[in-house]
C-alpha positions as CSV (number, residue, x, y, z in Angstrom):
1,M,-96.2,-6.4,18.5
2,S,-92.7,-5.1,19.5
3,Y,-89.3,-5.7,18.0
4,S,-86.3,-6.8,19.8
5,F,-82.8,-5.5,19.2
6,T,-80.0,-6.4,21.5
7,G,-82.5,-7.5,24.1
8,A,-84.5,-4.4,24.0
9,S,-88.3,-4.8,23.7
10,I,-89.6,-1.5,22.2
11,S,-93.1,-1.0,20.7
12,P,-93.0,0.0,17.0
13,N,-95.0,3.1,18.0
14,V,-91.9,4.4,19.9
15,K,-89.6,6.3,17.5
16,T,-87.7,8.8,19.6
17,V,-85.9,9.2,22.9
18,S,-85.0,12.3,24.8
19,I,-82.3,12.2,27.5
20,T,-81.8,15.4,29.4
21,Y,-78.5,16.6,30.8
22,F,-77.9,14.9,34.2
23,S,-77.0,17.7,36.6
24,N,-74.6,16.9,39.4
25,N,-76.2,17.5,42.8
26,A,-73.7,15.4,44.7
27,G,-71.8,16.9,47.7
28,L,-68.5,16.2,45.9
29,V,-68.6,17.5,42.4
30,V,-66.3,16.3,39.6
31,P,-66.7,18.9,36.8
32,T,-66.7,16.4,33.9
33,L,-69.0,13.8,35.5
34,S,-72.4,15.3,34.3
35,R,-71.2,15.5,30.6
36,T,-69.5,12.1,30.7
37,F,-72.6,10.4,32.2
38,T,-75.1,12.1,29.9
39,D,-73.1,11.4,26.8
40,A,-72.6,7.8,27.7
41,L,-76.4,7.3,28.3
42,R,-77.3,9.0,25.0
43,D,-74.7,7.0,23.1
44,Y,-75.9,3.7,24.6
45,F,-79.5,4.3,23.7
46,T,-78.8,5.3,20.2
47,S,-76.3,2.5,19.5
48,Q,-78.4,-0.2,21.0
49,T,-81.8,0.8,19.5
50,N,-83.2,2.3,16.3
51,L,-84.5,5.2,18.3
52,V,-83.8,8.8,17.2
53,L,-82.4,11.1,19.9
54,V,-84.3,14.3,20.1
55,D,-83.8,17.3,22.4
56,R,-87.1,17.0,24.3
57,S,-90.5,15.4,24.4
58,G,-89.3,12.0,23.0
59,D,-91.7,9.0,23.0
60,L,-89.3,7.8,25.7
61,Q,-88.0,10.4,28.1
62,V,-85.1,9.9,30.5
63,D,-84.4,12.7,33.1
64,G,-82.3,12.6,36.2
65,T,-79.6,13.9,38.5
66,I,-76.4,12.6,39.9
67,T,-77.2,12.6,43.6
68,Q,-74.0,11.0,45.1
69,Y,-70.3,10.8,44.3
70,A,-68.5,9.5,47.4
71,V,-65.2,7.9,48.4
72,V,-65.2,5.8,51.6
73,P,-62.6,3.5,53.1
74,V,-63.3,-0.2,53.1
75,A,-61.3,-3.3,54.1
76,I,-59.8,-1.7,57.2
77,Q,-56.5,-3.4,58.2
78,G,-55.3,-4.2,61.7
79,N,-53.5,-0.9,61.9
80,E,-56.7,1.1,61.3
81,T,-55.8,2.1,57.8
82,A,-57.8,1.2,54.7
83,A,-56.4,-1.2,52.2
84,Q,-59.2,-0.3,49.8
85,N,-61.3,2.8,49.1
86,R,-64.7,2.6,47.4
87,L,-66.0,5.1,44.9
88,T,-69.8,5.1,44.7
89,I,-71.9,7.0,42.2
90,V,-75.7,7.3,42.6
91,V,-78.1,8.7,40.0
92,N,-81.8,9.3,40.3
93,V,-83.7,8.6,37.1
94,K,-87.2,9.3,36.0
95,F,-88.4,7.4,32.9
96,I,-91.5,8.3,30.9
97,N,-93.0,6.2,28.1
98,K,-95.5,8.5,26.4
99,T,-97.0,5.5,24.5
100,D,-97.5,3.3,27.6
101,T,-97.7,5.2,30.9
102,K,-97.8,1.9,32.8
103,Q,-94.1,1.6,32.0
104,N,-93.2,4.9,33.7
105,W,-90.9,4.8,36.8
106,E,-88.6,6.8,39.0
107,T,-85.8,5.1,40.9
108,S,-82.2,5.5,42.1
109,F,-79.3,3.5,40.6
110,S,-76.1,2.9,42.5
111,R,-72.8,1.4,41.5
112,Y,-69.3,1.3,43.1
113,L,-65.8,0.1,42.5
114,D,-63.1,-0.5,45.0
115,Y,-59.5,0.6,44.4
116,S,-56.3,0.2,46.4
117,S,-55.7,2.9,48.9
118,S,-52.1,3.1,47.7
119,Y,-53.4,5.1,44.7
120,N,-54.4,8.7,44.9
121,L,-58.0,9.1,43.7
122,S,-57.0,11.6,41.0
123,A,-54.7,9.0,39.4
124,V,-57.5,6.4,39.1
125,Q,-60.7,8.6,39.0
126,D,-61.2,8.8,35.2
127,G,-61.0,5.1,34.8
128,L,-63.3,4.4,37.7
129,I,-65.9,7.0,36.5
130,R,-65.9,5.4,33.0
131,E,-66.4,1.9,34.4
132,I,-69.1,2.9,36.9
133,T,-70.8,5.0,34.3
134,S,-70.9,2.1,31.9
135,Q,-72.5,-0.1,34.6
136,L,-75.1,2.5,35.5
137,V,-76.0,3.2,31.9
138,Q,-76.6,-0.6,31.3
139,D,-78.8,-0.7,34.5
140,I,-80.9,2.2,33.3
141,F,-81.2,0.9,29.8
142,N,-82.2,-2.5,31.0
143,K,-84.9,-1.2,33.3
144,A,-86.2,1.2,30.6
145,V,-86.4,-1.1,27.6
146,V,-85.4,-4.7,28.4
147,N,-88.1,-6.9,29.8
148,W,-86.2,-8.9,32.4
């Protein structure tokens, strides 16, 4: 029997979660991205479940790395300039459920947002990172503990 809390389906045998620091292995490194992403993932798991966050060896374990942070032009106009740029963040995640190894997985998650090329990336970067991080965190959480 499992309990459901905000859509999560977690066995009552599962009491703890450990989420390691997501190192940034992307070619373009934003110094604050690893901390921002890791904190958001930890906060989401603890706010959406009754699990206790532990440093290591949790009943559920989430490990990963940021593998891509890239800006590319999209929506090219007739004059060969980009009307929009796209910021993409990709994370590779390994999930381990010590109480049910059939639920273990490893996969990459990718999310992006487009922004007007009239903006300098540094002006919109923090907001874009927050929004993309939020989407990635929800994707990871859903794959890990929501049966959908």
